[in-house]
C-alpha positions in Angstrom: 0.0 0.0 0.0 1.1 3.5 -0.6 2.0 5.5 2.5 -0.8 7.7 3.9 -0.1 11.1 5.4 -1.7 13.3 7.9 -0.9 17.0 8.1 -0.1 18.5 11.6 -1.6 21.9 12.1 1.0 22.7 14.7 4.1 22.5 12.6 3.0 22.1 9.0 4.8 18.8 8.6 3.1 15.6 7.5 2.9 12.7 9.8 3.0 9.4 7.9 0.4 6.7 8.7 2.1 3.3 9.2 1.0 0.4 7.0 -0.6 -1.1 10.0 -2.8 1.9 10.7 -3.6 2.2 7.0 -4.9 -1.4 7.0 -6.8 -0.7 10.2 -8.7 2.1 8.5 -9.3 -0.1 5.4 -10.7 -2.8 7.7 -12.9 -0.2 9.5 -14.4 1.1 6.3 -15.1 -2.5 5.2 -16.8 -3.3 8.5 -19.0 -0.2 8.3 -20.0 -0.9 4.7 -21.1 -4.4 5.6 -22.0 -7.4 3.4 -22.5 -6.6 -0.3 -23.6 -8.4 -3.4 -20.8 -10.0 -5.4 -20.0 -7.3 -7.9 -20.0 -4.6 -5.3 -17.9 -6.8 -3.0 -15.4 -7.2 -5.8 -15.3 -3.5 -6.3 -14.6 -3.0 -2.5 -11.1 -4.5 -2.6 -8.6 -3.3 -0.1 -7.0 -1.3 -2.9 -10.3 0.4 -3.8 -11.1 1.3 -0.2 -7.6 2.7 0.2 -8.0 4.9 -2.9 -11.2 6.3 -1.3 -9.3 6.9 2.0 -6.4 8.6 0.2 -8.8 10.8 -1.6 -10.3 11.9 1.7 -6.9 12.1 3.5 -7.6 8.9 5.5 -10.7 10.3 7.1 -12.9 7.3 7.6 -16.2 9.1 7.7 -15.6 11.0 4.5 -14.1 8.0 2.7 -17.1 5.9 3.7 -19.5 8.5 2.5 -17.7 8.7 -0.8 -17.6 4.9 -1.2 -21.3 4.4 -0.4 -22.2 7.0 -3.0 -20.0 5.3 -5.6 -21.6 1.9 -4.8 -25.1 3.5 -5.3 -23.9 5.0 -8.5 -22.5 1.7 -9.8 -25.8 0.0 -9.1 -27.8 2.6 -11.0 -25.3 3.3 -13.9 -23.9 -0.2 -14.3 -20.7 0.9 -15.8 -19.3 -2.6 -16.1 -22.2 -3.6 -18.4 -21.6 -0.9 -21.1 -20.5 -2.5 -24.3 -19.0 -1.2 -27.6 -22.2 -1.3 -29.5 -23.7 1.1 -26.8 -21.2 3.8 -27.4 -19.6 3.2 -30.9 -21.3 6.3 -32.3 -19.5 8.4 -29.7 -16.1 6.9 -30.4 -16.1 7.3 -34.2 -13.8 10.4 -34.3 -11.4 9.1 -31.7 -12.1 11.9 -29.2 -11.1 9.5 -26.5 -9.3 6.2 -27.0 -7.1 3.8 -25.1 -3.7 3.7 -26.8 -2.1 0.3 -27.9 1.0 1.1 -25.8 1.6 1.8 -22.1 4.0 4.1 -20.5 7.4 2.9 -19.1 5.7 2.2 -15.8 3.1 -0.1 -17.4 0.2 2.4 -16.9 -2.7 2.4 -19.3 -2.8 5.5 -21.5 -6.0 7.3 -22.5 -5.6 9.7 -25.4 -8.0 12.6 -25.4 -8.6 15.0 -28.3 -11.1 17.7 -27.4 -11.3 19.1 -31.0 -12.8 15.8 -32.1 -16.0 16.2 -30.2 -18.8 14.8 -32.3 -21.8 14.7 -30.0 -24.2 17.1 -28.3 -25.7 14.4 -26.1 -24.4 14.9 -22.6 -25.7 11.5 -21.6 -23.9 9.9 -24.5 -20.7 11.7 -23.8 -20.6 10.7 -20.2 -21.5 7.1 -21.0 -18.6 6.9 -23.4 -16.2 8.5 -20.9 -17.3 5.9 -18.3 -16.8 3.1 -20.8 -13.2 4.4 -21.5 -12.4 4.6 -17.8 -13.7 1.1 -17.1 -11.7 -0.2 -20.1 -8.6 1.5 -19.0 -8.9 0.0 -15.5 -9.5 -3.4 -17.1 -6.2 -3.2 -18.9 -4.1 -2.0 -15.9 -1.4 -4.5 -14.8 -1.7 -6.0 -11.3 0.9 -3.7 -9.9 -0.7 -0.5 -11.2 -3.9 1.3 -10.2 -3.4 4.6 -12.0 -3.5 5.7 -15.7 -2.0 8.4 -17.8 -4.0 10.9 -19.8 -2.5 12.4 -23.0 -4.4 15.5 -24.1 -3.9 16.6 -27.7 -4.9 20.2 -28.0 -4.6 20.3 -31.8 -7.5 22.4 -33.2 -8.8 23.2 -29.7 -10.9 26.3 -29.3 -13.3 27.7 -26.7 -16.3 26.2 -28.5 -15.2 22.8 -27.4 -16.0 23.6 -23.7 -19.5 22.8 -22.4 -20.4 23.9 -18.9 -23.1 21.2 -18.6 -20.7 18.4 -19.6 -18.1 19.9 -17.3 -20.3 19.6 -14.3 -21.4 16.0 -15.0 -17.8 15.0 -16.0 -16.5 16.5 -12.8 -19.1 14.6 -10.7 -18.4 11.2 -12.3 -14.6 11.4 -12.3 -14.1 13.1 -9.0 -16.6 11.2 -7.0 -16.5 7.7 -8.5 -12.9 7.2 -9.8 -10.7 8.5 -7.0 -6.9 8.3 -7.2 -7.0 6.8 -10.7 -5.0 9.5 -12.4 -1.2 9.1 -12.3 -0.3 11.9 -14.7 -2.0 14.2 -17.1 0.0 15.6 -20.0 -1.3 18.7 -21.8 0.3 18.6 -25.2 0.6 21.9 -27.0 -2.2 23.7 -25.2 -3.0 27.1 -26.9 -1.8 30.3 -25.3 -5.3 31.3 -24.3 -5.4 28.3 -22.1 -2.5 29.4 -19.9 -4.1 32.3 -18.1 -7.0 30.0 -17.2 -4.6 27.5 -15.8 -2.8 30.1 -13.7 -6.0 30.9 -12.0 -7.3 27.4 -11.8 -4.2 25.9 -10.2 -4.9 27.9 -7.0 -7.7 25.5 -6.3 -5.5 22.4 -6.6 -3.6 20.6 -3.9 0.1 20.4 -4.7 -0.2 16.6 -5.1 -2.7 17.1 -7.9 -1.0 20.1 -9.5 2.3 18.2 -9.7 0.6 15.5 -11.8 -0.4 17.9 -14.6 2.4 18.7 -17.0 2.4 21.1 -20.0 4.5 19.8 -22.9 5.3 21.8 -26.0 6.7 20.2 -29.1 9.0 23.2 -29.8 10.7 23.1 -26.3 13.5 20.6 -25.8 13.3 20.5 -22.0 9.6 19.7 -21.8 9.7 17.2 -24.7 12.1 15.2 -22.5 9.0 14.4 -20.4 7.7 12.3 -23.3 11.0 10.6 -23.9 11.3 9.7 -20.2 7.7 8.3 -20.1 7.2 6.6 -23.4 8.8 4.4 -26.0 9.0 6.9 -28.8 8.8 4.2 -31.5 5.2 3.4 -30.3 4.1 6.9 -29.4 1.9 8.7 -32.0 3.5 11.3 -34.2 1.2 14.0 -32.9 2.9 13.6 -29.5 6.4 13.6 -31.0 6.7 9.8 -31.5 7.4 7.8 -34.5 4.0 6.0 -35.0 2.4 7.7 -38.0 -0.6 5.4 -38.2 -2.7 7.1 -35.5 -6.3 6.3 -34.6 -8.2 3.8 -36.9 -11.8 3.2 -35.9 -12.2 -0.2 -37.3 -9.1 -1.7 -35.7 -10.0 0.1 -32.4 -13.5 -1.3 -32.5 -12.1 -4.9 -32.7 -9.9 -4.2 -29.7 -12.8 -2.9 -27.7 -15.0 -5.9 -28.6 -12.3 -8.3 -27.4 -12.1 -6.4 -24.2 -15.9 -6.4 -23.8 -15.6 -10.2 -23.9 -13.2 -10.1 -21.0 -15.2 -7.8 -18.8 -17.6 -10.3 -17.3 -14.8 -12.5 -15.9 -13.2 -9.3 -14.4 -16.3 -9.0 -12.3 -16.4 -12.5 -10.9 -14.8 -13.6 -7.7 -12.6 -16.2 -9.3 -10.7 -13.6 -11.2 -10.6 -11.1 -8.3 -8.6 -12.6 -5.5 -8.3 -9.2 -3.8 -12.0 -8.9 -3.3 -13.1 -9.2 0.3 -14.9 -12.4 1.2 -18.6 -11.9 1.7 -21.6 -14.1 2.5 -23.6 -15.4 -0.4 -26.0 -12.6 -1.3 -27.3 -13.9 -4.5 -30.9 -13.2 -3.4 -30.1 -9.8 -1.8 -31.9 -6.8 -3.3 -30.0 -3.6 -3.9 -32.6 -1.4 -2.1 -30.4 -1.1 1.1 -27.8 0.8 -1.0 -30.0 3.9 -0.8 -27.9 6.5 0.9 -29.2 8.4 3.9 -27.4 11.7 4.1 -28.0 11.9 7.8 -26.0 8.8 8.4 -22.8 10.1 6.8 -20.2 12.7 7.6 -21.8 16.0 7.9 -20.6 19.3 6.6 -19.5 20.1 10.1 -17.1 17.2 10.2 -14.0 18.9 9.0 -10.5 17.6 8.5 -7.5 19.7 7.5 -5.6 18.7 4.4 -8.5 16.7 2.9 -7.8 16.3 -0.8 -10.3 17.8 -3.3 -12.8 15.4 -4.7 -12.0 13.2 -7.5 -9.3 11.6 -9.7 -6.5 13.0 -7.8 -9.1 15.2 -6.6 -9.8 18.3 -8.7 -8.4 17.7 -12.2 -10.9 16.6 -14.7 -11.5 17.0 -18.5 -14.6 18.4 -20.0 -16.2 17.4 -23.3 -14.4 14.3 -22.0 -11.2 16.1 -22.9 -10.8 19.8 -22.1 -9.2 20.6 -18.8 -11.5 21.8 -16.1 -10.8 22.8 -12.5 -13.7 22.4 -10.1 -12.7 24.7 -7.2 -15.9 24.2 -5.3 -16.2 21.5 -2.6 -19.3 19.7 -1.7 -18.4 19.8 2.0 -16.6 22.4 4.0 -13.2 21.4 5.1 -11.4 23.4 7.7 -7.7 23.5 8.4 -8.1 24.0 12.1 -9.0 20.4 13.0 -6.8 17.3 12.5 -8.2 13.8 12.7 -6.3 11.4 15.0 -5.0 8.9 12.4 -5.2 6.1 15.0 -8.8 6.6 16.0 -12.2 7.0 14.5 -15.5 7.8 16.2 -17.5 6.3 13.4 -20.3 4.1 14.6 -21.6 1.3 12.4 -25.3 2.1 13.0 -24.6 5.7 12.0 -23.2 4.9 8.6 -25.1 1.7 7.5 -27.0 1.4 4.3 -30.6 2.2 5.2 -33.8 0.9 3.6 -34.7 2.7 0.4 -37.2 5.5 1.1 
């Protein structure tokens, strides 16, 4: 597990959580969530619970609330059941696609091209984004849990930004895919984007800001970022690599259909050894997954240093591509109170899944 940290308000330094205490918090969240149907149980692996805890600075109440909301969303949206034929019309221009290569750390690479937007349907755009996220996760190696985003700004202009899509994209990525972003590379962003970024980065935690890199093809120093991360023989020419083939929809469709065939086994216990053991809940209904806001962390429960919501918190891409910073937080987080990393006052009966209203 990665090392967790807790900021001390007295001296500004970060106090690391030991692996033992991290696991204790993971176990506590699991206990409070309780028994789940198989797919949700598989989703709630130790690694998944830890990502939610890291996204909430190891605050058990906030992480539990986030996790419960994601479980409810997965029941309703069924992201693992989306198939190529459901979203093929959105994918035609290659506005988002999983590259055929990985970076030098073995991380899945999602290429995003905001100028290739081909749909006005917010529902369709979000559905395709979720399909791409699930596919990227499916293709992560066992020792990786994060992905890389390569954002190609060729042809980008302000007309490619949609506030409605931005809000929904921010909600999905920030709340339901925490800690999945390892690095975001903004390749040749236009000059008009830079002033926006200078304002927007003030809303980011340093941990998040440091994962967003600007790369310009005419600058040798920043191009080294690409050479350090990727095999240039496989990287697309648009990113300075030697592969001139680029995106081909027919070949890509075949790859996605093959992955679709693999998806069901990914969500069975036999192929998910990290999933927590749960009782047989084959006959369990999903009604108990309705969230009761009164049973979760309230806005008055504040922890200093809590990371912003989302994939590495606040960094998301609108129109499934364009960079957006959501500076607003759904819950007030004060810097005056520090949670004891070795103790939690969460009570199971306060945070259980209640009967659907």
